Phi, psi and omega in degrees: 000134178284142179305148185298333184269003177238157176233136177265139181239126187228135172230150184237145166245103185264125178257127182234119176286129181277145185268044172286157181285332182236166185289176188289328184234009178206180186262014178292150181292145175261006184301136181288143178091207183090155178298146182308137175060034175253348178249050181213161184216178180304331182288307182282352172266000176062042176290146180302139177089356179272152181232137178281151172230124186291131177284116184299329182297329179297317178297315180302314182294322179294318178296319175304313180299319180296314180295322182288344179246026172063030180273157165277149183252129178279118183279342179235090185245176179201170174256153180226158174267128177251109190269118171195157181249127166227147182301332182265011178246097191296335181282338191069014168206165179240135173278116184222207174222139183250278190267354179227070178293158180296326185227145181205161176054060177245191176193158167230156180254131178242161176263129175236175178297335180267001181118202182284147177217136177269130173253118183284142176252121181287317185195157167229122179231164180261150176196174180259148177278161175270178176278204183220138176263128177249114182273123183293128184292343180264008175075023182273359179135189179238134183250147182255127175249117184262015177302324183273345181298124180092359173295134185287139177236153156248145174246122181256112184257118180271162166283161180282064188261352185267142187238010178197161177294331178295320178293323178297315179298317179298320179294313179298317179295325179293315177299315180303314180299313181298315182293328175291317180299316183273000172057049176255350182202152174278347174055031179280101186295326181293339177261003179084009181291336176223120181210166186220144165263124188252119179260123185233135169218164176231157176207160177296143177304133179092344179290146181262330180280139175287151173280177176286132186261151168244158183236126175259123192269145167051053176276126186230033169209141181301317183300314182288328176299314179298312181298317183294318179297313182298319179293312185295322178297315179294321180298315181296319179298317179299318179296316180295322180293334177278355182089009180273163176262149175274130178272140175280107186209162174269137185240155172249132177267127176255110186287338180286310180278341182072033183226162174257149179228144182290137175252312183191168173297145180281129180283151168256170185304321183294337180291338182273349178049055179301142166206157183303136179294113185287343185266004180231142178281164178294159180258114181248122181244134178271161175300322181295318179300312181296318182293323178296322177293320179300318181292336182277350183294139176283175174294127186268167187307317183297320180292318179296319180302312180300318181292321180295323179289316184282315186272324184255355178059034173288152173291160179299323179298313180295317180297317178300318182294314184293315185283348181297337178235130176302325183289319175296315185295316178294322177298316179299313183299311184293318181294320182295324177298329183277315187258344181056038178223073187298326183294316179293320178299312180300316180295323181292323177294314182296321186262286190291312183293314179298322179297313182296318178299319180296318178297325181272359182055048180236158178264164181304333180291352178277351181299129180262330178277164186241184176296338178297313180289317181295320179298318178293323180299314179294322178299321179294325175294313183298327181280350182083010180291322177226159176272169177298325179296317178293324179302323178296321179291324177296319179301316178303319178295321181297328178292333181270323180207128183279114174219162173293135181306325179299325178291320181297311184291333176291314181294324183271350183068041185260013181297134184296138176277114179240007177284118188298320182293322179293319180289324180301322180297318179294317181302313181297321179297316181294319179297319181295324184272356183226058183297327180296319178294324177297315180296320179298316181298317182290342177271005176100006179270092186297335181297339180298329179297316178300321178297316181296318178297319178300320178296321179292321178295322178295319180299322182263010180057039175079007187267349182286144176293114186296325179296317180292323176301310180302316182299312184290322176299314181298319179301316182288321182291334180275354180288000000 
């Protein structure tokens, strides 16, 4: 937690790899993985005499991102050279955009403890990714893999509107959700498809001038972004309290030690010596082109959330949780059409499905079953064929092998016991073996009933109809 007399100010530069089939300036594959230097050609290796050709799909995806984040679209845009040397950047410059980005002046809305908050987006521009350095574990040197060089990126630059690591996480999750919905990226952070440069500064509460910022580069997990911001804010406050100055520099976050380390001085725009890319023509977009992309956008999270609350009567908490992931939302939609029980579907996604994914350390896109299976599972609960306890066991099975739930419960013998005489027999047995609990209930200890029902469920391996169990226990206990 940041001290009460200080305020942290955070802005993000989010890099998102676009899911085009080919790179931004050549026809090489963008597929992740592959043997080193097998997805590259003379163009993305920057051989002399080669010329780039802009991939039109990259422009389309960037405009989609801009429209989905409430940006204005620049109809007369261009590419620029950003000059800097890194060993994994074969050109010794990056083709990016400087003063005329494709998208500008947008915003997204996030949920905070104080309610909704708008985070302004300064710009979204297109650029090419660099390659990757692989450091040999035996100390024989560093090898360059250019498979990623030239993979198309959009860079989403926010205004410094965030005031806590929690707001940053909410903003990042919102962008991830939007980009998944409009299908411009797989947003797999573990593969580097979505990552952020995090700019942090601190200032005294009430101060109007921003403090000196530091930048943490290439953060690609929500957990580490939160940890890094909290650490860096505290570090800066400690330095200021000692009377020291904060240096404007780029930092590396070390997740093992939980600390930031200096890499180099932070560059300003003039250090990059931008100038218009001479090998590419200007980008001219018509009103019709932009409008056609706008019409192609799917229903976005905010609209779905409103519909789920109004049409399906989900709580705001449940609606926020479901729409946060395109995969959850699509699962919810399909399952609800089958079982017509949106509240149970929403609760099952929020609790059981999210829990299992968390235990397996997987994201919602790892789900193999669909709304077809989930919808039938909820229908089986509603019909009394299985209990909620058995439904949880069926879900575990669905994560391991996709089958229709009716098939699973048939194979496992999990059909709920709803025969009154069979359950009555179990009830009498439990009462006979638990005379102390019977006495406790009659003495006014209502919790004893829950214990007796639990014993009966254990006896029937979770297959007894819980409503019928409660009814029969009460009948016997009141005699």
